[in-house]
A tleap script that builds the chain and sets N, CA, C and O, in Angstrom:
source leaprc.protein.ff14SB
mol = sequence {
  NMET THR ALA ARG ALA ALA THR ARG ARG PRO
  THR ARG MET ASP PRO LEU LEU LEU PRO LEU
  LEU ALA CYS ILE ALA ALA THR LEU LEU HIE
  HIE ALA HIE ASN ALA GLU PHE LEU ASP HIE
  TYR PRO SER MET PRO ALA TRP LEU SER PRO
  LEU GLY VAL TYR ALA ALA TRP LEU ALA ALA
  THR ALA VAL GLY LEU GLY GLY TYR TRP LEU
  LEU ARG ARG GLY GLU ARG LEU ALA GLY PHE
  VAL LEU LEU LEU LEU TYR GLY CYS TYR GLY
  LEU ASP GLY LEU VAL HIE TYR ALA LEU ALA
  PRO VAL SER ALA HIE SER ALA ALA MET ASN
  LEU THR ILE TRP LEU GLU ALA ALA THR ALA
  ALA VAL LEU LEU ILE VAL VAL PHE ARG ARG
  ARG CPRO
}
set mol.1.N position { 0.719 -1.335 0.047 }
set mol.1.CA position { -0.082 0.001 -0.146 }
set mol.1.C position { 0.939 1.213 0.244 }
set mol.1.O position { 1.869 1.227 1.051 }
set mol.2.N position { 0.378 2.321 -0.706 }
set mol.2.CA position { 1.331 3.522 -0.724 }
set mol.2.C position { 0.805 4.329 0.328 }
set mol.2.O position { -0.187 4.166 1.039 }
set mol.3.N position { 1.791 5.365 0.281 }
set mol.3.CA position { 1.565 6.698 1.508 }
set mol.3.C position { 0.009 7.378 1.253 }
set mol.3.O position { -0.604 7.935 2.164 }
set mol.4.N position { -0.332 7.289 0.362 }
set mol.4.CA position { -1.079 7.835 0.101 }
set mol.4.C position { -2.276 7.140 -0.097 }
set mol.4.O position { -3.284 7.827 -0.257 }
set mol.5.N position { -2.351 6.257 -0.115 }
set mol.5.CA position { -3.454 5.409 -0.206 }
set mol.5.C position { -3.846 4.957 1.633 }
set mol.5.O position { -4.966 4.826 2.127 }
set mol.6.N position { -2.642 4.820 2.238 }
set mol.6.CA position { -3.318 5.038 3.771 }
set mol.6.C position { -3.425 6.015 4.228 }
set mol.6.O position { -3.543 5.965 5.453 }
set mol.7.N position { -3.444 7.028 3.772 }
set mol.7.CA position { -4.121 8.418 4.288 }
set mol.7.C position { -5.232 8.731 3.403 }
set mol.7.O position { -5.565 9.916 3.383 }
set mol.8.N position { -5.878 7.916 2.666 }
set mol.8.CA position { -7.028 8.405 2.219 }
set mol.8.C position { -8.614 8.106 3.155 }
set mol.8.O position { -8.915 6.961 3.493 }
set mol.9.N position { -9.230 8.941 3.380 }
set mol.9.CA position { -10.067 8.620 4.404 }
set mol.9.C position { -11.365 7.896 3.646 }
set mol.9.O position { -11.854 8.203 2.559 }
set mol.10.N position { -11.770 6.829 4.573 }
set mol.10.CA position { -12.951 5.837 3.422 }
set mol.10.C position { -14.290 7.163 3.316 }
set mol.10.O position { -14.654 8.033 4.106 }
set mol.11.N position { -14.694 6.798 2.056 }
set mol.11.CA position { -15.710 7.760 1.454 }
set mol.11.C position { -16.939 7.260 2.637 }
set mol.11.O position { -17.073 6.188 3.227 }
set mol.12.N position { -17.768 8.570 2.689 }
set mol.12.CA position { -18.790 8.684 3.695 }
set mol.12.C position { -20.494 8.349 2.805 }
set mol.12.O position { -20.929 9.132 1.961 }
set mol.13.N position { -21.135 7.241 3.166 }
set mol.13.CA position { -22.160 7.042 2.188 }
set mol.13.C position { -23.144 8.313 2.674 }
set mol.13.O position { -23.050 8.738 3.825 }
set mol.14.N position { -24.080 8.880 1.730 }
set mol.14.CA position { -24.977 9.513 1.522 }
set mol.14.C position { -25.852 9.217 2.318 }
set mol.14.O position { -26.470 8.170 2.126 }
set mol.15.N position { -26.204 10.153 3.589 }
set mol.15.CA position { -26.952 10.088 4.860 }
set mol.15.C position { -28.566 9.521 4.275 }
set mol.15.O position { -29.385 8.879 4.932 }
set mol.16.N position { -28.712 10.057 2.642 }
set mol.16.CA position { -30.064 9.970 1.937 }
set mol.16.C position { -30.321 8.607 1.904 }
set mol.16.O position { -31.286 8.130 2.501 }
set mol.17.N position { -29.338 7.760 1.089 }
set mol.17.CA position { -29.507 6.590 0.420 }
set mol.17.C position { -29.890 5.780 1.555 }
set mol.17.O position { -30.846 5.163 1.086 }
set mol.18.N position { -29.764 5.419 2.653 }
set mol.18.CA position { -30.401 4.061 3.348 }
set mol.18.C position { -31.945 4.496 3.780 }
set mol.18.O position { -32.813 3.634 3.918 }
set mol.19.N position { -32.253 6.126 4.012 }
set mol.19.CA position { -33.633 5.910 3.943 }
set mol.19.C position { -34.216 6.081 2.818 }
set mol.19.O position { -35.399 5.807 3.022 }
set mol.20.N position { -34.051 6.422 1.579 }
set mol.20.CA position { -34.316 5.995 0.375 }
set mol.20.C position { -34.741 4.767 0.097 }
set mol.20.O position { -35.902 4.512 -0.221 }
set mol.21.N position { -33.627 3.755 0.223 }
set mol.21.CA position { -33.685 2.320 -0.293 }
set mol.21.C position { -34.788 1.799 1.036 }
set mol.21.O position { -35.680 0.999 0.754 }
set mol.22.N position { -34.667 2.231 2.236 }
set mol.22.CA position { -35.708 1.461 3.226 }
set mol.22.C position { -36.926 2.013 2.477 }
set mol.22.O position { -37.569 1.093 1.972 }
set mol.23.N position { -37.437 3.209 2.248 }
set mol.23.CA position { -38.656 3.537 1.571 }
set mol.23.C position { -38.899 2.892 0.627 }
set mol.23.O position { -39.996 2.358 0.793 }
set mol.24.N position { -38.293 2.537 -0.680 }
set mol.24.CA position { -38.301 1.782 -1.518 }
set mol.24.C position { -38.574 0.207 -1.362 }
set mol.24.O position { -39.104 -0.579 -2.147 }
set mol.25.N position { -38.110 0.041 -0.268 }
set mol.25.CA position { -38.296 -1.475 -0.097 }
set mol.25.C position { -39.502 -1.554 0.574 }
set mol.25.O position { -40.116 -2.584 0.298 }
set mol.26.N position { -40.222 -0.598 1.599 }
set mol.26.CA position { -40.885 -0.428 1.974 }
set mol.26.C position { -42.473 -0.606 1.582 }
set mol.26.O position { -43.411 -1.290 1.992 }
set mol.27.N position { -42.242 0.458 0.489 }
set mol.27.CA position { -43.135 0.410 -0.579 }
set mol.27.C position { -43.569 -0.714 -1.630 }
set mol.27.O position { -44.706 -1.049 -1.964 }
set mol.28.N position { -42.511 -1.126 -1.991 }
set mol.28.CA position { -42.201 -2.640 -2.443 }
set mol.28.C position { -43.564 -3.080 -2.030 }
set mol.28.O position { -44.682 -2.995 -2.538 }
set mol.29.N position { -42.846 -3.817 -0.411 }
set mol.29.CA position { -43.826 -4.761 0.180 }
set mol.29.C position { -45.070 -4.613 0.302 }
set mol.29.O position { -45.808 -5.583 0.128 }
set mol.30.N position { -45.546 -3.442 0.607 }
set mol.30.CA position { -46.651 -2.526 0.705 }
set mol.30.C position { -47.745 -2.785 -0.699 }
set mol.30.O position { -48.965 -2.936 -0.754 }
set mol.31.N position { -46.858 -2.760 -1.574 }
set mol.31.CA position { -47.706 -2.481 -3.189 }
set mol.31.C position { -47.934 -3.869 -3.307 }
set mol.31.O position { -49.053 -4.241 -3.661 }
set mol.32.N position { -46.812 -4.911 -3.003 }
set mol.32.CA position { -46.816 -6.046 -3.375 }
set mol.32.C position { -47.953 -7.285 -2.751 }
set mol.32.O position { -48.534 -8.179 -3.366 }
set mol.33.N position { -47.987 -6.932 -1.345 }
set mol.33.CA position { -49.121 -7.275 -0.426 }
set mol.33.C position { -50.564 -6.986 -0.885 }
set mol.33.O position { -51.513 -7.768 -0.955 }
set mol.34.N position { -50.500 -5.673 -1.182 }
set mol.34.CA position { -51.630 -4.944 -1.865 }
set mol.34.C position { -52.274 -5.663 -3.439 }
set mol.34.O position { -53.446 -5.850 -3.766 }
set mol.35.N position { -51.431 -5.854 -3.941 }
set mol.35.CA position { -51.486 -6.567 -5.059 }
set mol.35.C position { -52.054 -8.304 -5.434 }
set mol.35.O position { -52.748 -8.993 -6.182 }
set mol.36.N position { -51.329 -8.306 -4.505 }
set mol.36.CA position { -51.741 -10.222 -4.274 }
set mol.36.C position { -52.898 -10.482 -3.369 }
set mol.36.O position { -53.662 -11.437 -3.507 }
set mol.37.N position { -52.985 -9.548 -2.406 }
set mol.37.CA position { -54.470 -9.815 -1.747 }
set mol.37.C position { -55.282 -8.717 -1.918 }
set mol.37.O position { -55.968 -8.304 -0.983 }
set mol.38.N position { -55.285 -8.185 -3.023 }
set mol.38.CA position { -56.610 -6.841 -3.548 }
set mol.38.C position { -57.653 -7.060 -3.124 }
set mol.38.O position { -58.219 -6.201 -2.448 }
set mol.39.N position { -58.130 -8.046 -3.336 }
set mol.39.CA position { -59.667 -8.521 -3.258 }
set mol.39.C position { -59.843 -8.522 -1.173 }
set mol.39.O position { -60.956 -8.384 -0.667 }
set mol.40.N position { -58.942 -8.644 -0.557 }
set mol.40.CA position { -59.100 -8.613 0.752 }
set mol.40.C position { -58.667 -7.233 1.367 }
set mol.40.O position { -58.546 -7.009 2.571 }
set mol.41.N position { -58.438 -6.275 0.257 }
set mol.41.CA position { -58.211 -4.810 1.175 }
set mol.41.C position { -59.688 -4.550 1.105 }
set mol.41.O position { -60.340 -4.895 0.119 }
set mol.42.N position { -60.391 -3.755 2.465 }
set mol.42.CA position { -61.669 -3.330 2.105 }
set mol.42.C position { -61.854 -1.958 1.416 }
set mol.42.O position { -61.026 -1.056 1.542 }
set mol.43.N position { -62.806 -1.865 0.794 }
set mol.43.CA position { -63.552 -0.757 0.253 }
set mol.43.C position { -62.446 -0.418 -0.986 }
set mol.43.O position { -62.433 0.754 -1.360 }
set mol.44.N position { -61.740 -1.137 -1.488 }
set mol.44.CA position { -60.805 -0.843 -2.767 }
set mol.44.C position { -61.447 -0.495 -3.890 }
set mol.44.O position { -62.508 -1.048 -4.182 }
set mol.45.N position { -60.823 0.592 -4.775 }
set mol.45.CA position { -61.828 0.591 -6.342 }
set mol.45.C position { -61.994 -0.532 -7.180 }
set mol.45.O position { -61.104 -1.268 -7.607 }
set mol.46.N position { -63.160 -0.597 -7.370 }
set mol.46.CA position { -63.146 -2.126 -8.423 }
set mol.46.C position { -62.215 -2.438 -9.666 }
set mol.46.O position { -61.844 -3.529 -10.100 }
set mol.47.N position { -61.858 -0.720 -10.259 }
set mol.47.CA position { -61.225 -0.559 -11.040 }
set mol.47.C position { -59.845 -1.019 -11.148 }
set mol.47.O position { -59.304 -1.379 -12.194 }
set mol.48.N position { -59.257 -0.974 -9.857 }
set mol.48.CA position { -57.807 -1.436 -9.289 }
set mol.48.C position { -57.392 -2.689 -9.982 }
set mol.48.O position { -58.282 -3.538 -9.957 }
set mol.49.N position { -56.543 -2.972 -10.458 }
set mol.49.CA position { -56.157 -4.096 -10.892 }
set mol.49.C position { -54.344 -4.454 -10.147 }
set mol.49.O position { -53.607 -3.490 -9.938 }
set mol.50.N position { -53.962 -5.593 -9.901 }
set mol.50.CA position { -53.005 -5.889 -9.396 }
set mol.50.C position { -51.877 -5.176 -10.537 }
set mol.50.O position { -51.092 -4.311 -10.150 }
set mol.51.N position { -51.894 -5.505 -11.545 }
set mol.51.CA position { -51.269 -4.959 -12.419 }
set mol.51.C position { -51.232 -3.046 -12.512 }
set mol.51.O position { -50.451 -2.321 -13.129 }
set mol.52.N position { -51.883 -2.851 -12.024 }
set mol.52.CA position { -52.091 -1.231 -11.987 }
set mol.52.C position { -51.512 -0.759 -10.695 }
set mol.52.O position { -50.928 0.324 -10.648 }
set mol.53.N position { -51.681 -1.702 -9.392 }
set mol.53.CA position { -50.902 -1.208 -8.312 }
set mol.53.C position { -49.129 -1.446 -8.321 }
set mol.53.O position { -48.353 -0.672 -7.760 }
set mol.54.N position { -48.627 -2.928 -9.236 }
set mol.54.CA position { -47.459 -2.530 -9.489 }
set mol.54.C position { -46.779 -1.661 -10.353 }
set mol.54.O position { -45.573 -1.429 -10.267 }
set mol.55.N position { -47.631 -1.119 -11.289 }
set mol.55.CA position { -47.414 -0.028 -12.186 }
set mol.55.C position { -47.458 1.380 -11.354 }
set mol.55.O position { -46.733 2.318 -11.685 }
set mol.56.N position { -48.140 1.438 -10.518 }
set mol.56.CA position { -47.892 2.498 -9.294 }
set mol.56.C position { -46.529 2.821 -8.664 }
set mol.56.O position { -45.900 3.866 -8.501 }
set mol.57.N position { -46.293 1.416 -8.346 }
set mol.57.CA position { -44.996 1.160 -7.696 }
set mol.57.C position { -43.755 1.515 -8.321 }
set mol.57.O position { -42.757 2.066 -7.856 }
set mol.58.N position { -44.045 1.044 -9.581 }
set mol.58.CA position { -42.836 1.494 -10.558 }
set mol.58.C position { -42.524 2.985 -10.390 }
set mol.58.O position { -41.482 3.474 -9.954 }
set mol.59.N position { -43.650 3.628 -10.831 }
set mol.59.CA position { -44.124 4.977 -11.747 }
set mol.59.C position { -43.359 5.928 -10.077 }
set mol.59.O position { -42.483 6.784 -10.200 }
set mol.60.N position { -43.845 5.577 -8.911 }
set mol.60.CA position { -43.712 6.208 -8.294 }
set mol.60.C position { -42.069 6.124 -7.461 }
set mol.60.O position { -41.428 7.047 -6.959 }
set mol.61.N position { -41.695 4.508 -7.569 }
set mol.61.CA position { -40.151 4.348 -7.481 }
set mol.61.C position { -39.180 5.232 -8.585 }
set mol.61.O position { -38.093 5.677 -8.217 }
set mol.62.N position { -39.607 5.403 -9.746 }
set mol.62.CA position { -38.767 6.339 -10.675 }
set mol.62.C position { -38.818 7.570 -10.288 }
set mol.62.O position { -37.773 8.188 -10.490 }
set mol.63.N position { -39.971 8.362 -9.625 }
set mol.63.CA position { -39.998 9.684 -9.211 }
set mol.63.C position { -38.523 9.718 -8.252 }
set mol.63.O position { -37.464 10.306 -8.470 }
set mol.64.N position { -38.937 8.843 -7.132 }
set mol.64.CA position { -38.133 8.852 -5.842 }
set mol.64.C position { -36.483 8.434 -6.314 }
set mol.64.O position { -35.668 9.280 -5.948 }
set mol.65.N position { -35.912 7.275 -7.055 }
set mol.65.CA position { -34.884 7.611 -7.752 }
set mol.65.C position { -34.515 8.756 -8.800 }
set mol.65.O position { -33.426 9.321 -8.699 }
set mol.66.N position { -35.266 9.042 -9.638 }
set mol.66.CA position { -35.191 10.627 -10.152 }
set mol.66.C position { -34.607 11.522 -9.418 }
set mol.66.O position { -33.535 12.055 -9.704 }
set mol.67.N position { -35.416 11.788 -8.217 }
set mol.67.CA position { -35.100 13.028 -7.822 }
set mol.67.C position { -33.409 13.019 -7.220 }
set mol.67.O position { -32.690 14.012 -7.334 }
set mol.68.N position { -32.874 11.522 -6.476 }
set mol.68.CA position { -31.930 11.262 -5.502 }
set mol.68.C position { -30.950 11.416 -6.814 }
set mol.68.O position { -29.994 12.173 -6.639 }
set mol.69.N position { -31.063 10.805 -8.086 }
set mol.69.CA position { -30.152 10.919 -9.083 }
set mol.69.C position { -30.149 12.687 -9.551 }
set mol.69.O position { -29.170 13.259 -10.029 }
set mol.70.N position { -31.093 13.139 -9.356 }
set mol.70.CA position { -30.940 15.033 -9.577 }
set mol.70.C position { -30.313 15.652 -8.616 }
set mol.70.O position { -29.639 16.657 -8.841 }
set mol.71.N position { -30.466 15.091 -7.326 }
set mol.71.CA position { -29.606 15.913 -5.920 }
set mol.71.C position { -28.265 15.433 -6.100 }
set mol.71.O position { -27.439 16.321 -5.891 }
set mol.72.N position { -27.754 14.280 -6.431 }
set mol.72.CA position { -26.441 13.560 -6.645 }
set mol.72.C position { -25.666 14.668 -7.666 }
set mol.72.O position { -24.549 15.100 -7.381 }
set mol.73.N position { -26.528 15.152 -9.120 }
set mol.73.CA position { -25.766 15.791 -9.774 }
set mol.73.C position { -25.992 17.220 -9.715 }
set mol.73.O position { -25.838 17.978 -10.673 }
set mol.74.N position { -26.355 17.553 -8.576 }
set mol.74.CA position { -25.861 18.726 -8.222 }
set mol.74.C position { -27.343 20.032 -8.298 }
set mol.74.O position { -27.269 21.213 -7.958 }
set mol.75.N position { -28.878 19.120 -8.988 }
set mol.75.CA position { -29.557 19.783 -9.415 }
set mol.75.C position { -30.676 19.861 -7.768 }
set mol.75.O position { -31.778 19.336 -7.604 }
set mol.76.N position { -29.965 20.601 -6.899 }
set mol.76.CA position { -30.766 20.350 -5.783 }
set mol.76.C position { -32.316 20.750 -5.636 }
set mol.76.O position { -33.075 20.038 -4.978 }
set mol.77.N position { -32.794 22.036 -6.339 }
set mol.77.CA position { -34.409 22.236 -6.457 }
set mol.77.C position { -35.140 21.109 -6.788 }
set mol.77.O position { -35.877 20.524 -5.994 }
set mol.78.N position { -34.890 20.675 -8.353 }
set mol.78.CA position { -35.893 19.403 -8.944 }
set mol.78.C position { -35.732 18.389 -7.984 }
set mol.78.O position { -36.757 17.837 -7.585 }
set mol.79.N position { -34.232 17.902 -7.367 }
set mol.79.CA position { -34.240 16.460 -6.728 }
set mol.79.C position { -34.831 16.826 -5.516 }
set mol.79.O position { -35.438 15.790 -5.247 }
set mol.80.N position { -35.113 17.786 -4.395 }
set mol.80.CA position { -35.240 18.055 -3.467 }
set mol.80.C position { -36.877 17.706 -3.894 }
set mol.80.O position { -37.283 16.635 -3.443 }
set mol.81.N position { -37.791 18.452 -4.664 }
set mol.81.CA position { -39.204 18.438 -4.967 }
set mol.81.C position { -39.451 16.933 -5.494 }
set mol.81.O position { -40.556 16.417 -5.331 }
set mol.82.N position { -38.473 16.287 -6.084 }
set mol.82.CA position { -39.145 15.178 -6.533 }
set mol.82.C position { -38.960 13.858 -5.281 }
set mol.82.O position { -39.757 12.920 -5.263 }
set mol.83.N position { -38.149 13.933 -4.580 }
set mol.83.CA position { -38.067 13.286 -3.310 }
set mol.83.C position { -38.945 13.566 -2.364 }
set mol.83.O position { -39.234 12.578 -1.689 }
set mol.84.N position { -39.668 14.904 -1.956 }
set mol.84.CA position { -40.532 15.285 -1.634 }
set mol.84.C position { -42.054 14.629 -2.059 }
set mol.84.O position { -42.846 13.967 -1.388 }
set mol.85.N position { -42.096 14.984 -3.107 }
set mol.85.CA position { -43.466 13.999 -3.728 }
set mol.85.C position { -43.203 12.477 -3.861 }
set mol.85.O position { -44.118 11.749 -4.248 }
set mol.86.N position { -41.923 11.946 -3.537 }
set mol.86.CA position { -42.053 10.169 -3.534 }
set mol.86.C position { -42.386 9.986 -1.904 }
set mol.86.O position { -43.094 9.094 -1.437 }
set mol.87.N position { -41.680 11.086 -1.118 }
set mol.87.CA position { -41.781 10.620 0.388 }
set mol.87.C position { -43.192 10.850 0.661 }
set mol.87.O position { -43.599 9.976 1.426 }
set mol.88.N position { -44.240 11.811 0.286 }
set mol.88.CA position { -45.543 11.964 0.499 }
set mol.88.C position { -46.394 10.975 -0.257 }
set mol.88.O position { -47.615 10.898 -0.115 }
set mol.89.N position { -45.775 10.324 -0.962 }
set mol.89.CA position { -46.721 9.008 -1.866 }
set mol.89.C position { -46.335 8.061 -1.135 }
set mol.89.O position { -47.061 7.109 -1.419 }
set mol.90.N position { -45.338 7.654 -0.060 }
set mol.90.CA position { -45.489 6.842 1.056 }
set mol.90.C position { -46.029 6.556 1.830 }
set mol.90.O position { -46.326 5.453 2.289 }
set mol.91.N position { -46.374 8.160 2.258 }
set mol.91.CA position { -47.929 8.573 3.014 }
set mol.91.C position { -48.809 8.411 2.697 }
set mol.91.O position { -49.657 8.215 3.568 }
set mol.92.N position { -49.088 8.387 1.777 }
set mol.92.CA position { -50.296 8.028 0.894 }
set mol.92.C position { -51.133 6.982 1.083 }
set mol.92.O position { -52.335 6.999 0.818 }
set mol.93.N position { -50.247 5.651 1.744 }
set mol.93.CA position { -50.922 4.410 1.841 }
set mol.93.C position { -51.859 4.825 3.194 }
set mol.93.O position { -52.818 4.087 3.418 }
set mol.94.N position { -51.654 5.846 4.005 }
set mol.94.CA position { -52.493 5.958 4.873 }
set mol.94.C position { -53.998 6.204 4.757 }
set mol.94.O position { -54.945 6.352 5.529 }
set mol.95.N position { -53.763 6.177 3.318 }
set mol.95.CA position { -55.373 6.420 2.649 }
set mol.95.C position { -56.483 5.254 2.870 }
set mol.95.O position { -57.687 5.449 3.033 }
set mol.96.N position { -55.786 3.942 2.837 }
set mol.96.CA position { -56.291 3.072 3.349 }
set mol.96.C position { -57.495 3.257 4.323 }
set mol.96.O position { -58.637 2.948 3.983 }
set mol.97.N position { -57.209 3.748 5.487 }
set mol.97.CA position { -57.473 4.109 6.941 }
set mol.97.C position { -59.005 5.039 6.573 }
set mol.97.O position { -59.980 4.928 7.316 }
set mol.98.N position { -59.020 5.832 5.480 }
set mol.98.CA position { -59.901 6.599 4.867 }
set mol.98.C position { -61.142 5.533 4.413 }
set mol.98.O position { -62.337 5.816 4.504 }
set mol.99.N position { -60.645 4.337 3.941 }
set mol.99.CA position { -61.656 3.725 2.946 }
set mol.99.C position { -62.091 2.755 4.306 }
set mol.99.O position { -63.300 2.568 4.448 }
set mol.100.N position { -61.211 2.167 5.251 }
set mol.100.CA position { -61.790 1.650 6.178 }
set mol.100.C position { -61.131 1.522 7.385 }
set mol.100.O position { -59.993 1.991 7.406 }
set mol.101.N position { -61.564 0.991 8.432 }
set mol.101.CA position { -60.658 1.416 9.713 }
set mol.101.C position { -59.473 0.326 9.883 }
set mol.101.O position { -59.362 -0.659 9.153 }
set mol.102.N position { -58.737 0.597 10.787 }
set mol.102.CA position { -57.547 0.182 11.092 }
set mol.102.C position { -57.958 -1.367 11.553 }
set mol.102.O position { -56.956 -2.081 11.607 }
set mol.103.N position { -59.065 -1.982 11.863 }
set mol.103.CA position { -59.664 -2.785 12.540 }
set mol.103.C position { -60.112 -4.175 11.430 }
set mol.103.O position { -60.096 -5.404 11.494 }
set mol.104.N position { -60.534 -3.028 10.337 }
set mol.104.CA position { -61.099 -3.791 8.916 }
set mol.104.C position { -59.667 -4.437 7.898 }
set mol.104.O position { -59.761 -5.003 6.809 }
set mol.105.N position { -58.726 -4.207 8.473 }
set mol.105.CA position { -57.439 -4.969 7.944 }
set mol.105.C position { -56.730 -5.873 8.737 }
set mol.105.O position { -56.930 -5.934 9.950 }
set mol.106.N position { -55.822 -6.666 8.093 }
set mol.106.CA position { -55.476 -7.847 8.545 }
set mol.106.C position { -54.139 -7.180 9.477 }
set mol.106.O position { -53.643 -6.054 9.439 }
set mol.107.N position { -53.851 -8.210 10.191 }
set mol.107.CA position { -52.078 -7.730 10.589 }
set mol.107.C position { -51.309 -7.457 9.528 }
set mol.107.O position { -50.448 -6.589 9.676 }
set mol.108.N position { -51.441 -8.122 8.242 }
set mol.108.CA position { -50.063 -7.983 7.541 }
set mol.108.C position { -50.179 -6.663 6.837 }
set mol.108.O position { -49.164 -6.034 6.538 }
set mol.109.N position { -51.673 -6.117 6.496 }
set mol.109.CA position { -52.222 -5.285 5.838 }
set mol.109.C position { -51.837 -3.974 6.584 }
set mol.109.O position { -51.510 -3.020 5.879 }
set mol.110.N position { -51.840 -3.843 7.797 }
set mol.110.CA position { -51.474 -2.772 8.814 }
set mol.110.C position { -49.954 -2.422 9.009 }
set mol.110.O position { -49.419 -1.324 9.164 }
set mol.111.N position { -49.225 -4.152 8.935 }
set mol.111.CA position { -47.928 -3.968 9.080 }
set mol.111.C position { -47.069 -3.330 7.730 }
set mol.111.O position { -45.998 -2.725 7.789 }
set mol.112.N position { -47.655 -3.565 6.827 }
set mol.112.CA position { -46.898 -3.245 5.386 }
set mol.112.C position { -47.234 -1.631 5.473 }
set mol.112.O position { -46.371 -0.784 5.246 }
set mol.113.N position { -48.538 -1.322 5.816 }
set mol.113.CA position { -49.096 -0.057 5.586 }
set mol.113.C position { -48.446 0.999 6.494 }
set mol.113.O position { -48.196 2.107 6.019 }
set mol.114.N position { -48.118 0.677 7.950 }
set mol.114.CA position { -47.078 1.530 8.512 }
set mol.114.C position { -45.983 1.514 8.456 }
set mol.114.O position { -45.463 2.623 8.576 }
set mol.115.N position { -45.018 0.301 8.249 }
set mol.115.CA position { -43.931 0.382 7.459 }
set mol.115.C position { -43.859 1.323 6.464 }
set mol.115.O position { -42.991 2.174 6.655 }
set mol.116.N position { -44.573 1.441 5.357 }
set mol.116.CA position { -44.721 2.415 4.145 }
set mol.116.C position { -44.209 3.197 4.945 }
set mol.116.O position { -42.994 3.347 5.070 }
set mol.117.N position { -45.545 4.110 5.929 }
set mol.117.CA position { -45.844 5.129 6.340 }
set mol.117.C position { -44.271 5.658 7.031 }
set mol.117.O position { -43.677 6.724 6.873 }
set mol.118.N position { -43.989 4.721 7.652 }
set mol.118.CA position { -42.744 5.020 8.767 }
set mol.118.C position { -41.248 5.571 8.189 }
set mol.118.O position { -40.615 6.530 8.631 }
set mol.119.N position { -40.847 4.615 6.988 }
set mol.119.CA position { -39.838 4.744 6.362 }
set mol.119.C position { -40.145 6.278 5.495 }
set mol.119.O position { -39.287 7.160 5.501 }
set mol.120.N position { -41.481 6.452 4.762 }
set mol.120.CA position { -41.534 7.595 3.921 }
set mol.120.C position { -41.410 8.832 5.254 }
set mol.120.O position { -40.642 9.743 4.942 }
set mol.121.N position { -41.877 8.942 6.286 }
set mol.121.CA position { -41.632 9.693 7.392 }
set mol.121.C position { -40.671 9.910 7.466 }
set mol.121.O position { -40.428 10.998 6.943 }
set mol.122.N position { -39.347 9.158 8.120 }
set mol.122.CA position { -38.033 9.453 7.852 }
set mol.122.C position { -37.275 10.041 6.878 }
set mol.122.O position { -36.518 10.998 7.043 }
set mol.123.N position { -37.528 9.352 5.682 }
set mol.123.CA position { -36.992 9.987 4.469 }
set mol.123.C position { -37.303 11.379 4.227 }
set mol.123.O position { -36.523 12.169 3.695 }
set mol.124.N position { -38.703 11.709 4.715 }
set mol.124.CA position { -39.319 12.865 4.173 }
set mol.124.C position { -38.199 13.691 5.616 }
set mol.124.O position { -37.672 14.642 5.038 }
set mol.125.N position { -37.908 13.690 6.473 }
set mol.125.CA position { -37.167 14.117 7.830 }
set mol.125.C position { -35.840 14.228 6.913 }
set mol.125.O position { -35.400 15.374 6.821 }
set mol.126.N position { -35.406 13.608 6.488 }
set mol.126.CA position { -34.047 13.511 5.913 }
set mol.126.C position { -33.422 14.720 4.585 }
set mol.126.O position { -32.338 15.303 4.539 }
set mol.127.N position { -34.594 14.769 3.621 }
set mol.127.CA position { -34.945 15.341 2.559 }
set mol.127.C position { -34.981 16.934 2.763 }
set mol.127.O position { -34.379 17.765 2.084 }
set mol.128.N position { -35.982 17.204 4.059 }
set mol.128.CA position { -35.985 18.292 4.620 }
set mol.128.C position { -34.802 18.799 5.412 }
set mol.128.O position { -34.682 20.024 5.449 }
set mol.129.N position { -33.993 18.136 5.990 }
set mol.129.CA position { -32.848 18.507 6.478 }
set mol.129.C position { -31.405 18.552 5.418 }
set mol.129.O position { -30.255 18.847 5.744 }
set mol.130.N position { -31.908 18.170 4.125 }
set mol.130.CA position { -30.861 18.840 2.965 }
set mol.130.C position { -31.722 19.821 2.318 }
set mol.130.O position { -31.047 20.407 1.472 }
set mol.131.N position { -32.547 20.120 2.339 }
set mol.131.CA position { -33.388 21.305 1.564 }
set mol.131.C position { -32.484 22.253 1.078 }
set mol.131.O position { -31.575 22.715 1.768 }
set mol.132.N position { -32.773 22.666 -0.488 }
set mol.132.CA position { -31.639 23.741 -1.125 }
set mol.132.C position { -32.089 25.006 -0.105 }
set mol.132.O position { -31.516 26.093 -0.180 }
savepdb mol mol.pdb
quit
C-alpha cells in the first residue's frame, strides 16, 4: 500500500441513500401485498388491478430515484421536489384508513401500511434536512 492510499479517508455514505432504499423496499412490500391480496383489502376501487398496483409502485419509485439522481448531479431544487413527492406518496398508504378502519385490515395489511408510512416519514425528515 502506498503512503497516499494509507492516508485516504474512507468515503462517507450519503445519509439520504439508506432512508431512500428503506422507503423503496417498504413501498414494494406494501404494493406487492396489496396487489396479491387486492380482493381482501376493504373498500378498494373495483377498477384497480394488481398490474395497476405494481405500475403505481414502478412509477413512484422512478420519481424517487430520479430525485436522488438529480440531487447527486447538483440539481438540488428539482431533486428535493421529486424526493418530497416520493416521500408524500409513501404516506399516501394511510389513505387505506379513510376507506376502512384499522380493525377492518389484517395484521399483515396494517404492518405493510405502517412500515411504508414510517419509512416515508424518515425519508421526508432527511430530505427536509437537506433542503436547498
